[in-house]
All heavy atoms as a GROMACS GRO file, in nm:
protein
  548
    1MET      N    1  -7.104  -0.459  -7.007
    1MET     CA    2  -7.133  -0.318  -6.998
    1MET      C    3  -7.211  -0.275  -7.122
    1MET      O    4  -7.189  -0.326  -7.231
    1MET     CB    5  -7.003  -0.240  -6.987
    1MET     CG    6  -7.027  -0.094  -6.957
    1MET     SD    7  -6.899  -0.019  -6.854
    1MET     CE    8  -6.952  -0.068  -6.694
    2ALA      N    9  -7.300  -0.180  -7.108
    2ALA     CA   10  -7.387  -0.138  -7.217
    2ALA      C   11  -7.319  -0.035  -7.305
    2ALA      O   12  -7.346   0.084  -7.300
    2ALA     CB   13  -7.516  -0.083  -7.161
    3SER      N   14  -7.227  -0.080  -7.389
    3SER     CA   15  -7.153   0.012  -7.473
    3SER      C   16  -7.237   0.067  -7.587
    3SER      O   17  -7.201   0.163  -7.650
    3SER     CB   18  -7.028  -0.055  -7.529
    3SER     OG   19  -7.065  -0.161  -7.613
    4SER      N   20  -7.352   0.004  -7.614
    4SER     CA   21  -7.438   0.052  -7.723
    4SER      C   22  -7.504   0.185  -7.689
    4SER      O   23  -7.554   0.252  -7.778
    4SER     CB   24  -7.545  -0.052  -7.755
    4SER     OG   25  -7.628  -0.070  -7.642
    5LYS      N   26  -7.502   0.225  -7.562
    5LYS     CA   27  -7.562   0.353  -7.525
    5LYS      C   28  -7.468   0.470  -7.555
    5LYS      O   29  -7.513   0.582  -7.566
    5LYS     CB   30  -7.595   0.354  -7.376
    5LYS     CG   31  -7.714   0.270  -7.341
    5LYS     CD   32  -7.747   0.292  -7.197
    5LYS     CE   33  -7.880   0.233  -7.162
    5LYS     NZ   34  -7.923   0.265  -7.028
    6ARG      N   35  -7.341   0.446  -7.566
    6ARG     CA   36  -7.246   0.556  -7.590
    6ARG      C   37  -7.254   0.600  -7.735
    6ARG      O   38  -7.330   0.548  -7.814
    6ARG     CB   39  -7.106   0.509  -7.554
    6ARG     CG   40  -7.096   0.474  -7.408
    6ARG     CD   41  -6.954   0.433  -7.375
    6ARG     NE   42  -6.956   0.361  -7.251
    6ARG     CZ   43  -6.915   0.236  -7.236
    6ARG    NH1   44  -6.865   0.171  -7.337
    6ARG    NH2   45  -6.923   0.178  -7.121
    7TYR      N   46  -7.168   0.696  -7.769
    7TYR     CA   47  -7.163   0.745  -7.907
    7TYR      C   48  -7.143   0.629  -8.004
    7TYR      O   49  -7.040   0.566  -8.007
    7TYR     CB   50  -7.046   0.841  -7.928
    7TYR     CG   51  -7.052   0.971  -7.852
    7TYR    CD1   52  -6.935   1.032  -7.808
    7TYR    CD2   53  -7.171   1.036  -7.825
    7TYR    CE1   54  -6.937   1.152  -7.741
    7TYR    CE2   55  -7.174   1.157  -7.757
    7TYR     CZ   56  -7.056   1.214  -7.716
    7TYR     OH   57  -7.058   1.333  -7.650
    8PHE      N   58  -7.243   0.600  -8.081
    8PHE     CA   59  -7.238   0.501  -8.189
    8PHE      C   60  -7.191   0.363  -8.144
    8PHE      O   61  -7.140   0.285  -8.223
    8PHE     CB   62  -7.147   0.550  -8.303
    8PHE     CG   63  -7.167   0.695  -8.335
    8PHE    CD1   64  -7.064   0.786  -8.317
    8PHE    CD2   65  -7.289   0.740  -8.383
    8PHE    CE1   66  -7.081   0.920  -8.346
    8PHE    CE2   67  -7.307   0.875  -8.412
    8PHE     CZ   68  -7.203   0.965  -8.394
    9GLY      N   69  -7.205   0.330  -8.016
    9GLY     CA   70  -7.165   0.201  -7.964
    9GLY      C   71  -7.014   0.185  -7.948
    9GLY      O   72  -6.965   0.073  -7.936
   10LEU      N   73  -6.941   0.296  -7.947
   10LEU     CA   74  -6.796   0.290  -7.934
   10LEU      C   75  -6.753   0.263  -7.791
   10LEU      O   76  -6.832   0.278  -7.698
   10LEU     CB   77  -6.734   0.421  -7.983
   10LEU     CG   78  -6.755   0.455  -8.130
   10LEU    CD1   79  -6.707   0.597  -8.158
   10LEU    CD2   80  -6.681   0.355  -8.219
   11ASP      N   81  -6.627   0.227  -7.773
   11ASP     CA   82  -6.572   0.203  -7.641
   11ASP      C   83  -6.570   0.334  -7.562
   11ASP      O   84  -6.564   0.443  -7.617
   11ASP     CB   85  -6.430   0.146  -7.655
   11ASP     CG   86  -6.374   0.098  -7.524
   11ASP    OD1   87  -6.451   0.040  -7.445
   11ASP    OD2   88  -6.252   0.117  -7.501
   12TRP      N   89  -6.570   0.323  -7.430
   12TRP     CA   90  -6.578   0.441  -7.343
   12TRP      C   91  -6.459   0.535  -7.363
   12TRP      O   92  -6.477   0.658  -7.366
   12TRP     CB   93  -6.586   0.399  -7.197
   12TRP     CG   94  -6.591   0.517  -7.104
   12TRP    CD1   95  -6.695   0.602  -7.087
   12TRP    CD2   96  -6.486   0.564  -7.020
   12TRP    NE1   97  -6.662   0.700  -6.996
   12TRP    CE2   98  -6.533   0.679  -6.954
   12TRP    CE3   99  -6.356   0.522  -6.994
   12TRP    CZ2  100  -6.457   0.749  -6.862
   12TRP    CZ3  101  -6.281   0.592  -6.903
   12TRP    CH2  102  -6.330   0.705  -6.839
   13ILE      N  103  -6.340   0.483  -7.378
   13ILE     CA  104  -6.221   0.568  -7.397
   13ILE      C  105  -6.233   0.649  -7.526
   13ILE      O  106  -6.202   0.768  -7.528
   13ILE     CB  107  -6.092   0.483  -7.397
   13ILE    CG1  108  -6.070   0.419  -7.260
   13ILE    CG2  109  -5.972   0.563  -7.439
   13ILE    CD1  110  -6.042   0.518  -7.150
   14VAL      N  111  -6.278   0.586  -7.632
   14VAL     CA  112  -6.296   0.656  -7.760
   14VAL      C  113  -6.402   0.765  -7.745
   14VAL      O  114  -6.385   0.878  -7.792
   14VAL     CB  115  -6.333   0.557  -7.872
   14VAL    CG1  116  -6.361   0.630  -8.002
   14VAL    CG2  117  -6.224   0.454  -7.891
   15CYS      N  118  -6.511   0.732  -7.678
   15CYS     CA  119  -6.616   0.830  -7.655
   15CYS      C  120  -6.568   0.946  -7.569
   15CYS      O  121  -6.606   1.062  -7.591
   15CYS     CB  122  -6.737   0.766  -7.590
   15CYS     SG  123  -6.823   0.652  -7.699
   16LEU      N  124  -6.484   0.917  -7.471
   16LEU     CA  125  -6.429   1.022  -7.386
   16LEU      C  126  -6.339   1.116  -7.468
   16LEU      O  127  -6.345   1.238  -7.453
   16LEU     CB  128  -6.351   0.963  -7.270
   16LEU     CG  129  -6.296   1.061  -7.167
   16LEU    CD1  130  -6.411   1.139  -7.103
   16LEU    CD2  131  -6.216   0.988  -7.062
   17ILE      N  132  -6.259   1.061  -7.557
   17ILE     CA  133  -6.174   1.143  -7.644
   17ILE      C  134  -6.262   1.230  -7.734
   17ILE      O  135  -6.233   1.348  -7.754
   17ILE     CB  136  -6.078   1.055  -7.725
   17ILE    CG1  137  -5.975   0.991  -7.631
   17ILE    CG2  138  -6.010   1.135  -7.835
   17ILE    CD1  139  -5.892   0.882  -7.696
   18LEU      N  140  -6.368   1.172  -7.789
   18LEU     CA  141  -6.458   1.250  -7.873
   18LEU      C  142  -6.530   1.359  -7.792
   18LEU      O  143  -6.557   1.467  -7.845
   18LEU     CB  144  -6.564   1.159  -7.938
   18LEU     CG  145  -6.514   1.065  -8.047
   18LEU    CD1  146  -6.624   0.971  -8.091
   18LEU    CD2  147  -6.460   1.143  -8.166
   19ALA      N  148  -6.559   1.331  -7.666
   19ALA     CA  149  -6.629   1.428  -7.581
   19ALA      C  150  -6.536   1.544  -7.540
   19ALA      O  151  -6.584   1.654  -7.512
   19ALA     CB  152  -6.684   1.360  -7.457
   20ILE      N  153  -6.406   1.520  -7.535
   20ILE     CA  154  -6.312   1.625  -7.496
   20ILE      C  155  -6.300   1.731  -7.606
   20ILE      O  156  -6.289   1.850  -7.576
   20ILE     CB  157  -6.175   1.564  -7.462
   20ILE    CG1  158  -6.185   1.484  -7.332
   20ILE    CG2  159  -6.068   1.671  -7.451
   20ILE    CD1  160  -6.063   1.404  -7.298
   21ILE      N  161  -6.306   1.690  -7.730
   21ILE     CA  162  -6.294   1.783  -7.842
   21ILE      C  163  -6.432   1.848  -7.864
   21ILE      O  164  -6.530   1.778  -7.895
   21ILE     CB  165  -6.248   1.709  -7.969
   21ILE    CG1  166  -6.116   1.636  -7.941
   21ILE    CG2  167  -6.234   1.805  -8.085
   21ILE    CD1  168  -6.079   1.537  -8.048
   22PRO      N  169  -6.442   1.980  -7.851
   22PRO     CA  170  -6.574   2.045  -7.853
   22PRO      C  171  -6.657   2.018  -7.978
   22PRO      O  172  -6.776   1.984  -7.967
   22PRO     CB  173  -6.541   2.194  -7.840
   22PRO     CG  174  -6.408   2.198  -7.774
   22PRO     CD  175  -6.337   2.077  -7.819
   23ILE      N  176  -6.603   2.031  -8.095
   23ILE     CA  177  -6.685   2.020  -8.216
   23ILE      C  178  -6.734   1.876  -8.236
   23ILE      O  179  -6.848   1.855  -8.274
   23ILE     CB  180  -6.611   2.072  -8.341
   23ILE    CG1  181  -6.705   2.086  -8.459
   23ILE    CG2  182  -6.493   1.985  -8.377
   23ILE    CD1  183  -6.806   2.193  -8.445
   24THR      N  184  -6.651   1.777  -8.205
   24THR     CA  185  -6.696   1.639  -8.220
   24THR      C  186  -6.797   1.603  -8.113
   24THR      O  187  -6.890   1.527  -8.139
   24THR     CB  188  -6.579   1.540  -8.215
   24THR    OG1  189  -6.509   1.555  -8.090
   24THR    CG2  190  -6.483   1.561  -8.330
   25SER      N  191  -6.782   1.660  -7.994
   25SER     CA  192  -6.878   1.635  -7.889
   25SER      C  193  -7.015   1.691  -7.925
   25SER      O  194  -7.119   1.626  -7.901
   25SER     CB  195  -6.831   1.696  -7.758
   25SER     OG  196  -6.926   1.681  -7.657
   26ILE      N  197  -7.018   1.808  -7.985
   26ILE     CA  198  -7.144   1.870  -8.023
   26ILE      C  199  -7.211   1.788  -8.131
   26ILE      O  200  -7.331   1.756  -8.123
   26ILE     CB  201  -7.119   2.015  -8.070
   26ILE    CG1  202  -7.074   2.100  -7.950
   26ILE    CG2  203  -7.245   2.074  -8.132
   26ILE    CD1  204  -7.012   2.232  -7.989
   27VAL      N  205  -7.134   1.751  -8.234
   27VAL     CA  206  -7.191   1.673  -8.346
   27VAL      C  207  -7.237   1.536  -8.296
   27VAL      O  208  -7.350   1.492  -8.327
   27VAL     CB  209  -7.090   1.661  -8.461
   27VAL    CG1  210  -7.139   1.563  -8.566
   27VAL    CG2  211  -7.062   1.797  -8.521
   28CYS      N  212  -7.153   1.466  -8.221
   28CYS     CA  213  -7.190   1.334  -8.171
   28CYS      C  214  -7.309   1.343  -8.074
   28CYS      O  215  -7.395   1.255  -8.073
   28CYS     CB  216  -7.072   1.270  -8.100
   28CYS     SG  217  -6.939   1.222  -8.212
   29GLY      N  218  -7.314   1.449  -7.993
   29GLY     CA  219  -7.427   1.466  -7.901
   29GLY      C  220  -7.558   1.487  -7.975
   29GLY      O  221  -7.661   1.429  -7.939
   30ILE      N  222  -7.555   1.567  -8.081
   30ILE     CA  223  -7.676   1.590  -8.160
   30ILE      C  224  -7.721   1.462  -8.227
   30ILE      O  225  -7.838   1.424  -8.222
   30ILE     CB  226  -7.652   1.702  -8.263
   30ILE    CG1  227  -7.638   1.837  -8.192
   30ILE    CG2  228  -7.767   1.707  -8.363
   30ILE    CD1  229  -7.593   1.950  -8.282
   31ILE      N  230  -7.628   1.391  -8.290
   31ILE     CA  231  -7.662   1.266  -8.359
   31ILE      C  232  -7.714   1.160  -8.261
   31ILE      O  233  -7.813   1.093  -8.289
   31ILE     CB  234  -7.541   1.213  -8.438
   31ILE    CG1  235  -7.508   1.310  -8.553
   31ILE    CG2  236  -7.567   1.074  -8.492
   31ILE    CD1  237  -7.379   1.278  -8.625
   32THR      N  238  -7.650   1.149  -8.145
   32THR     CA  239  -7.693   1.052  -8.045
   32THR      C  240  -7.833   1.084  -7.994
   32THR      O  241  -7.917   0.994  -7.978
   32THR     CB  242  -7.593   1.048  -7.928
   32THR    OG1  243  -7.466   1.012  -7.979
   32THR    CG2  244  -7.636   0.948  -7.822
   33ARG      N  245  -7.860   1.210  -7.969
   33ARG     CA  246  -7.993   1.249  -7.920
   33ARG      C  247  -8.101   1.224  -8.026
   33ARG      O  248  -8.210   1.179  -7.993
   33ARG     CB  249  -7.991   1.394  -7.876
   33ARG     CG  250  -7.921   1.413  -7.743
   33ARG     CD  251  -7.911   1.560  -7.702
   33ARG     NE  252  -7.855   1.572  -7.569
   33ARG     CZ  253  -7.728   1.581  -7.540
   33ARG    NH1  254  -7.637   1.580  -7.638
   33ARG    NH2  255  -7.686   1.591  -7.416
   34VAL      N  256  -8.070   1.249  -8.153
   34VAL     CA  257  -8.165   1.221  -8.260
   34VAL      C  258  -8.189   1.071  -8.271
   34VAL      O  259  -8.303   1.025  -8.286
   34VAL     CB  260  -8.117   1.280  -8.394
   34VAL    CG1  261  -8.199   1.230  -8.509
   34VAL    CG2  262  -8.122   1.433  -8.388
   35GLN      N  263  -8.082   0.989  -8.263
   35GLN     CA  264  -8.096   0.844  -8.271
   35GLN      C  265  -8.181   0.790  -8.157
   35GLN      O  266  -8.254   0.693  -8.174
   35GLN     CB  267  -7.959   0.775  -8.268
   35GLN     CG  268  -7.881   0.787  -8.395
   35GLN     CD  269  -7.745   0.720  -8.384
   35GLN    OE1  270  -7.694   0.696  -8.275
   35GLN    NE2  271  -7.685   0.692  -8.498
   36ARG      N  272  -8.172   0.852  -8.042
   36ARG     CA  273  -8.249   0.806  -7.925
   36ARG      C  274  -8.392   0.863  -7.927
   36ARG      O  275  -8.472   0.832  -7.840
   36ARG     CB  276  -8.180   0.846  -7.796
   36ARG     CG  277  -8.049   0.772  -7.775
   36ARG     CD  278  -7.985   0.812  -7.646
   36ARG     NE  279  -7.854   0.749  -7.632
   36ARG     CZ  280  -7.775   0.768  -7.528
   36ARG    NH1  281  -7.811   0.846  -7.429
   36ARG    NH2  282  -7.659   0.708  -7.522
   37GLY      N  283  -8.421   0.951  -8.022
   37GLY     CA  284  -8.555   1.005  -8.036
   37GLY      C  285  -8.583   1.130  -7.954
   37GLY      O  286  -8.698   1.167  -7.935
   38HIS      N  287  -8.480   1.195  -7.904
   38HIS     CA  288  -8.497   1.316  -7.824
   38HIS      C  289  -8.464   1.439  -7.909
   38HIS      O  290  -8.355   1.498  -7.899
   38HIS     CB  291  -8.410   1.311  -7.699
   38HIS     CG  292  -8.450   1.204  -7.605
   38HIS    ND1  293  -8.397   1.078  -7.609
   38HIS    CD2  294  -8.542   1.204  -7.505
   38HIS    CE1  295  -8.454   1.003  -7.516
   38HIS    NE2  296  -8.542   1.077  -7.451
   39ILE      N  297  -8.559   1.476  -7.990
   39ILE     CA  298  -8.539   1.586  -8.086
   39ILE      C  299  -8.522   1.720  -8.014
   39ILE      O  300  -8.439   1.802  -8.054
   39ILE     CB  301  -8.659   1.593  -8.186
   39ILE    CG1  302  -8.677   1.457  -8.255
   39ILE    CG2  303  -8.640   1.704  -8.286
   39ILE    CD1  304  -8.557   1.410  -8.334
   40ILE      N  305  -8.597   1.741  -7.908
   40ILE     CA  306  -8.584   1.866  -7.832
   40ILE      C  307  -8.443   1.880  -7.776
   40ILE      O  308  -8.384   1.987  -7.779
   40ILE     CB  309  -8.687   1.870  -7.716
   40ILE    CG1  310  -8.827   1.854  -7.770
   40ILE    CG2  311  -8.670   1.996  -7.632
   40ILE    CD1  312  -8.901   1.979  -7.804
   41GLY      N  313  -8.388   1.770  -7.723
   41GLY     CA  314  -8.252   1.773  -7.672
   41GLY      C  315  -8.151   1.802  -7.781
   41GLY      O  316  -8.054   1.874  -7.759
   42ALA      N  317  -8.174   1.749  -7.901
   42ALA     CA  318  -8.083   1.775  -8.014
   42ALA      C  319  -8.090   1.921  -8.056
   42ALA      O  320  -7.986   1.983  -8.084
   42ALA     CB  321  -8.118   1.684  -8.131
   43ILE      N  322  -8.208   1.977  -8.056
   43ILE     CA  323  -8.224   2.118  -8.093
   43ILE      C  324  -8.158   2.209  -7.989
   43ILE      O  325  -8.086   2.304  -8.022
   43ILE     CB  326  -8.373   2.154  -8.112
   43ILE    CG1  327  -8.428   2.080  -8.234
   43ILE    CG2  328  -8.393   2.304  -8.125
   43ILE    CD1  329  -8.578   2.087  -8.247
   44LEU      N  330  -8.181   2.176  -7.862
   44LEU     CA  331  -8.118   2.255  -7.756
   44LEU      C  332  -7.966   2.240  -7.760
   44LEU      O  333  -7.893   2.336  -7.736
   44LEU     CB  334  -8.171   2.212  -7.619
   44LEU     CG  335  -8.314   2.255  -7.586
   44LEU    CD1  336  -8.359   2.194  -7.456
   44LEU    CD2  337  -8.323   2.407  -7.580
   45ASN      N  338  -7.918   2.121  -7.792
   45ASN     CA  339  -7.775   2.099  -7.805
   45ASN      C  340  -7.717   2.185  -7.916
   45ASN      O  341  -7.607   2.235  -7.904
   45ASN     CB  342  -7.747   1.951  -7.831
   45ASN     CG  343  -7.602   1.915  -7.819
   45ASN    OD1  344  -7.516   1.996  -7.792
   45ASN    ND2  345  -7.572   1.789  -7.842
   46PHE      N  346  -7.790   2.201  -8.024
   46PHE     CA  347  -7.743   2.284  -8.135
   46PHE      C  348  -7.732   2.431  -8.094
   46PHE      O  349  -7.631   2.497  -8.123
   46PHE     CB  350  -7.839   2.269  -8.254
   46PHE     CG  351  -7.796   2.350  -8.373
   46PHE    CD1  352  -7.694   2.308  -8.455
   46PHE    CD2  353  -7.861   2.469  -8.402
   46PHE    CE1  354  -7.655   2.383  -8.564
   46PHE    CE2  355  -7.824   2.545  -8.511
   46PHE     CZ  356  -7.720   2.502  -8.592
   47PHE      N  357  -7.834   2.482  -8.025
   47PHE     CA  358  -7.836   2.625  -7.991
   47PHE      C  359  -7.757   2.658  -7.864
   47PHE      O  360  -7.709   2.770  -7.851
   47PHE     CB  361  -7.980   2.674  -7.978
   47PHE     CG  362  -8.049   2.683  -8.110
   47PHE    CD1  363  -8.149   2.593  -8.144
   47PHE    CD2  364  -8.013   2.779  -8.203
   47PHE    CE1  365  -8.214   2.601  -8.266
   47PHE    CE2  366  -8.075   2.787  -8.325
   47PHE     CZ  367  -8.176   2.697  -8.358
   48LEU      N  368  -7.748   2.565  -7.773
   48LEU     CA  369  -7.674   2.588  -7.647
   48LEU      C  370  -7.550   2.500  -7.640
   48LEU      O  371  -7.520   2.440  -7.537
   48LEU     CB  372  -7.767   2.559  -7.528
   48LEU     CG  373  -7.896   2.639  -7.522
   48LEU    CD1  374  -7.985   2.587  -7.411
   48LEU    CD2  375  -7.869   2.786  -7.505
   49ALA      N  376  -7.478   2.494  -7.750
   49ALA     CA  377  -7.366   2.402  -7.765
   49ALA      C  378  -7.260   2.412  -7.655
   49ALA      O  379  -7.217   2.308  -7.603
   49ALA     CB  380  -7.302   2.420  -7.904
   50PRO      N  381  -7.213   2.530  -7.615
   50PRO     CA  382  -7.110   2.533  -7.510
   50PRO      C  383  -7.156   2.473  -7.378
   50PRO      O  384  -7.080   2.403  -7.311
   50PRO     CB  385  -7.080   2.682  -7.494
   50PRO     CG  386  -7.124   2.744  -7.621
   50PRO     CD  387  -7.241   2.664  -7.668
   51ILE      N  388  -7.281   2.497  -7.342
   51ILE     CA  389  -7.334   2.442  -7.217
   51ILE      C  390  -7.345   2.290  -7.228
   51ILE      O  391  -7.304   2.218  -7.136
   51ILE     CB  392  -7.470   2.506  -7.184
   51ILE    CG1  393  -7.451   2.655  -7.158
   51ILE    CG2  394  -7.536   2.437  -7.066
   51ILE    CD1  395  -7.580   2.733  -7.150
   52PHE      N  396  -7.397   2.242  -7.339
   52PHE     CA  397  -7.413   2.098  -7.359
   52PHE      C  398  -7.278   2.029  -7.369
   52PHE      O  399  -7.265   1.913  -7.332
   52PHE     CB  400  -7.501   2.066  -7.481
   52PHE     CG  401  -7.646   2.061  -7.449
   52PHE    CD1  402  -7.721   2.178  -7.435
   52PHE    CD2  403  -7.709   1.941  -7.429
   52PHE    CE1  404  -7.854   2.174  -7.405
   52PHE    CE2  405  -7.845   1.935  -7.397
   52PHE     CZ  406  -7.917   2.051  -7.386
   53TRP      N  407  -7.177   2.096  -7.423
   53TRP     CA  408  -7.043   2.035  -7.431
   53TRP      C  409  -6.991   2.007  -7.290
   53TRP      O  410  -6.942   1.897  -7.264
   53TRP     CB  411  -6.948   2.129  -7.506
   53TRP     CG  412  -6.806   2.080  -7.502
   53TRP    CD1  413  -6.760   1.963  -7.556
   53TRP    CD2  414  -6.694   2.141  -7.440
   53TRP    NE1  415  -6.625   1.951  -7.533
   53TRP    CE2  416  -6.583   2.060  -7.461
   53TRP    CE3  417  -6.678   2.260  -7.369
   53TRP    CZ2  418  -6.457   2.092  -7.414
   53TRP    CZ3  419  -6.552   2.291  -7.321
   53TRP    CH2  420  -6.444   2.208  -7.344
   54ILE      N  421  -7.006   2.099  -7.200
   54ILE     CA  422  -6.959   2.079  -7.062
   54ILE      C  423  -7.043   1.971  -6.994
   54ILE      O  424  -6.988   1.882  -6.928
   54ILE     CB  425  -6.965   2.212  -6.984
   54ILE    CG1  426  -6.863   2.309  -7.041
   54ILE    CG2  427  -6.941   2.189  -6.836
   54ILE    CD1  428  -6.877   2.451  -6.991
   55ILE      N  429  -7.175   1.976  -7.010
   55ILE     CA  430  -7.262   1.877  -6.948
   55ILE      C  431  -7.232   1.738  -6.999
   55ILE      O  432  -7.221   1.642  -6.924
   55ILE     CB  433  -7.410   1.914  -6.970
   55ILE    CG1  434  -7.446   2.041  -6.890
   55ILE    CG2  435  -7.502   1.800  -6.932
   55ILE    CD1  436  -7.581   2.098  -6.924
   56ASP      N  437  -7.217   1.725  -7.132
   56ASP     CA  438  -7.188   1.593  -7.192
   56ASP      C  439  -7.052   1.541  -7.147
   56ASP      O  440  -7.037   1.421  -7.120
   56ASP     CB  441  -7.194   1.600  -7.344
   56ASP     CG  442  -7.334   1.613  -7.397
   56ASP    OD1  443  -7.430   1.600  -7.318
   56ASP    OD2  444  -7.348   1.638  -7.519
   57LEU      N  445  -6.954   1.629  -7.136
   57LEU     CA  446  -6.821   1.586  -7.091
   57LEU      C  447  -6.826   1.536  -6.946
   57LEU      O  448  -6.772   1.428  -6.917
   57LEU     CB  449  -6.721   1.701  -7.103
   57LEU     CG  450  -6.578   1.673  -7.062
   57LEU    CD1  451  -6.518   1.561  -7.149
   57LEU    CD2  452  -6.493   1.797  -7.073
   58VAL      N  453  -6.894   1.607  -6.860
   58VAL     CA  454  -6.906   1.566  -6.720
   58VAL      C  455  -6.982   1.435  -6.707
   58VAL      O  456  -6.939   1.344  -6.635
   58VAL     CB  457  -6.972   1.678  -6.635
   58VAL    CG1  458  -7.007   1.629  -6.496
   58VAL    CG2  459  -6.879   1.799  -6.627
   59THR      N  460  -7.095   1.422  -6.778
   59THR     CA  461  -7.172   1.299  -6.767
   59THR      C  462  -7.100   1.181  -6.833
   59THR      O  463  -7.117   1.068  -6.789
   59THR     CB  464  -7.313   1.313  -6.826
   59THR    OG1  465  -7.303   1.352  -6.964
   59THR    CG2  466  -7.394   1.414  -6.749
   60MET      N  467  -7.019   1.207  -6.934
   60MET     CA  468  -6.942   1.100  -6.995
   60MET      C  469  -6.834   1.048  -6.898
   60MET      O  470  -6.809   0.929  -6.890
   60MET     CB  471  -6.876   1.148  -7.125
   60MET     CG  472  -6.803   1.039  -7.202
   60MET     SD  473  -6.909   0.908  -7.265
   60MET     CE  474  -6.991   0.991  -7.396
   61ILE      N  475  -6.775   1.139  -6.820
   61ILE     CA  476  -6.675   1.099  -6.722
   61ILE      C  477  -6.740   1.026  -6.605
   61ILE      O  478  -6.691   0.921  -6.561
   61ILE     CB  479  -6.595   1.222  -6.672
   61ILE    CG1  480  -6.509   1.277  -6.785
   61ILE    CG2  481  -6.511   1.186  -6.552
   61ILE    CD1  482  -6.447   1.412  -6.756
   62ILE      N  483  -6.852   1.078  -6.556
   62ILE     CA  484  -6.914   1.022  -6.436
   62ILE      C  485  -6.991   0.893  -6.465
   62ILE      O  486  -6.970   0.792  -6.398
   62ILE     CB  487  -7.006   1.126  -6.369
   62ILE    CG1  488  -6.921   1.240  -6.316
   62ILE    CG2  489  -7.090   1.064  -6.258
   62ILE    CD1  490  -7.000   1.357  -6.263
   63SER      N  491  -7.081   0.898  -6.564
   63SER     CA  492  -7.168   0.781  -6.585
   63SER      C  493  -7.135   0.701  -6.713
   63SER      O  494  -7.207   0.608  -6.746
   63SER     CB  495  -7.313   0.826  -6.590
   63SER     OG  496  -7.335   0.905  -6.705
   64LYS      N  497  -7.029   0.743  -6.784
   64LYS     CA  498  -6.983   0.677  -6.906
   64LYS      C  499  -7.089   0.676  -7.017
   64LYS      O  500  -7.091   0.590  -7.103
   64LYS     CB  501  -6.937   0.535  -6.877
   64LYS     CG  502  -6.820   0.530  -6.783
   64LYS     CD  503  -6.768   0.391  -6.762
   64LYS     CE  504  -6.648   0.395  -6.669
   64LYS     NZ  505  -6.589   0.266  -6.650
   65ASP      N  506  -7.176   0.776  -7.015
   65ASP     CA  507  -7.279   0.793  -7.120
   65ASP      C  508  -7.333   0.935  -7.106
   65ASP      O  509  -7.329   0.993  -6.997
   65ASP     CB  510  -7.390   0.692  -7.102
   65ASP     CG  511  -7.490   0.695  -7.216
   65ASP    OD1  512  -7.456   0.741  -7.326
   65ASP    OD2  513  -7.605   0.650  -7.195
   66ILE      N  514  -7.383   0.990  -7.217
   66ILE     CA  515  -7.450   1.118  -7.205
   66ILE      C  516  -7.592   1.091  -7.154
   66ILE      O  517  -7.659   1.002  -7.203
   66ILE     CB  518  -7.450   1.199  -7.336
   66ILE    CG1  519  -7.517   1.125  -7.450
   66ILE    CG2  520  -7.310   1.237  -7.376
   66ILE    CD1  521  -7.537   1.210  -7.574
   67THR      N  522  -7.631   1.165  -7.052
   67THR     CA  523  -7.759   1.135  -6.987
   67THR      C  524  -7.855   1.251  -6.987
   67THR      O  525  -7.975   1.231  -6.969
   67THR     CB  526  -7.736   1.089  -6.843
   67THR    OG1  527  -7.662   1.190  -6.775
   67THR    CG2  528  -7.660   0.959  -6.837
   68VAL      N  529  -7.809   1.373  -7.007
   68VAL     CA  530  -7.895   1.490  -6.998
   68VAL      C  531  -7.967   1.509  -7.132
   68VAL      O  532  -7.900   1.528  -7.234
   68VAL     CB  533  -7.816   1.615  -6.961
   68VAL    CG1  534  -7.904   1.739  -6.959
   68VAL    CG2  535  -7.748   1.597  -6.826
   69LEU      N  536  -8.099   1.500  -7.131
   69LEU     CA  537  -8.182   1.513  -7.250
   69LEU      C  538  -8.140   1.418  -7.362
   69LEU      O  539  -8.143   1.451  -7.479
   69LEU     CB  540  -8.182   1.658  -7.303
   69LEU     CG  541  -8.250   1.760  -7.212
   69LEU    CD1  542  -8.229   1.900  -7.269
   69LEU    CD2  543  -8.395   1.731  -7.196
   70ALA      N  544  -8.100   1.298  -7.323
   70ALA     CA  545  -8.060   1.200  -7.424
   70ALA      C  546  -8.131   1.069  -7.406
   70ALA      O  547  -8.165   1.026  -7.304
   70ALA     CB  548  -7.910   1.175  -7.416
   0.00000   0.00000   0.00000
């Protein structure tokens, strides 16, 4: 499984726990988007944090990775 795509290459369960907590999900989402080279997604994640928190949580549960603008 491609665990390197998740937050910092962590296991899916750890990433899911990080995604459940809003502040860690926002920070990890911004850092992950910057690492992947999607600066616009990171900026939008910063300004639209509550929306991105829900989107990242749903995509982490469904596809085991953040996929929206990442």
